[in-house]
Each structure stands twice: as structure tokens, then as C-alpha cells.
C-alpha positions as CSV (number, residue, x, y, z in Angstrom):
1,M,14.6,8.1,16.6
2,K,15.3,5.2,14.2
3,A,17.2,5.8,11.0
4,E,15.4,5.2,7.8
5,K,16.8,2.2,5.9
6,A,19.0,3.1,2.9
7,S,17.8,2.0,-0.5
8,L,20.0,0.0,-2.8
9,W,20.6,3.1,-5.0
10,Q,21.7,5.1,-2.0
11,V,24.1,2.4,-0.9
12,I,25.6,2.2,-4.4
13,K,26.0,6.0,-4.6
14,S,27.6,6.0,-1.2
15,V,30.1,3.2,-1.8
16,S,31.1,4.6,-5.2
17,A,31.6,8.1,-3.8
18,S,33.6,6.8,-0.9
19,M,35.8,4.7,-3.2
20,F,36.7,7.8,-5.1
21,G,37.2,9.8,-1.9
22,V,34.5,12.4,-2.5
23,Q,31.9,11.3,0.1
24,S,30.3,14.3,1.7
25,E,30.2,14.6,5.5
26,K,26.4,14.7,5.4
27,N,26.2,11.4,3.5
28,R,28.8,9.8,5.7
29,Q,26.8,10.7,8.8
30,L,23.7,9.1,7.1
31,D,25.7,6.0,6.3
32,F,26.9,5.6,9.9
33,A,23.4,6.0,11.2
34,Q,22.3,2.8,9.4
35,T,21.6,-0.2,11.6
36,S,23.4,-2.7,9.3
37,I,26.7,-2.6,7.6
38,V,26.0,-5.7,5.4
39,P,24.7,-3.9,2.3
40,Y,27.7,-1.6,2.3
41,V,30.1,-4.5,2.6
42,V,28.4,-6.5,-0.2
43,V,28.3,-3.6,-2.6
44,G,31.9,-2.7,-1.7
45,V,33.1,-6.2,-2.4
46,I,31.2,-6.3,-5.7
47,F,32.7,-2.9,-6.7
48,V,36.3,-4.1,-5.9
49,A,35.7,-7.3,-7.8
50,V,34.5,-5.4,-10.9
51,L,37.5,-3.0,-10.6
52,V,40.0,-5.9,-10.5
53,V,38.4,-7.8,-13.4
54,S,38.2,-4.6,-15.4
55,L,41.9,-3.8,-14.8
56,A,42.9,-7.4,-15.6
57,G,40.9,-7.1,-18.9
58,I,42.6,-3.8,-19.8
59,V,46.0,-5.2,-19.1
60,Q,45.2,-8.3,-21.2
61,L,44.1,-6.1,-24.1
62,I,47.2,-4.0,-23.9
63,A,49.6,-7.0,-23.5
64,N,48.2,-8.8,-26.7
């Protein structure tokens, strides 16, 4: 049985939930059933980049 390909919205929800540590076991199992890790890595890198830029911006606002 082949796993259904995850939509972009599902990948975003999954990555954001896992970044906050609230990923459900059911969703984790669905994620690991996917054939490609690439969408999860790309979305994860984008999320981390946005987080770093946001934190740098907040620090810059506070420091000035």
C-alpha cells in the first residue's frame, strides 16, 4: 500500500507542530510514511530562517 503524498499545508502544519514539540503520534506516523523527506527539510529550513530573522529583528528593535 503506497502512502498518499502530503500536501504543502500538511507539511507546514507538521513542521510547525514538531518545532513546538506538540506533534501527535498519529501525524508523526503519517509523516514517516511519506516517500520523500525533501518537503519537510525545505519547510523546516525556511521556518528556522524566519525564526532567526525575526529574533534578530526583535533584538535590533529592543537594542535601539
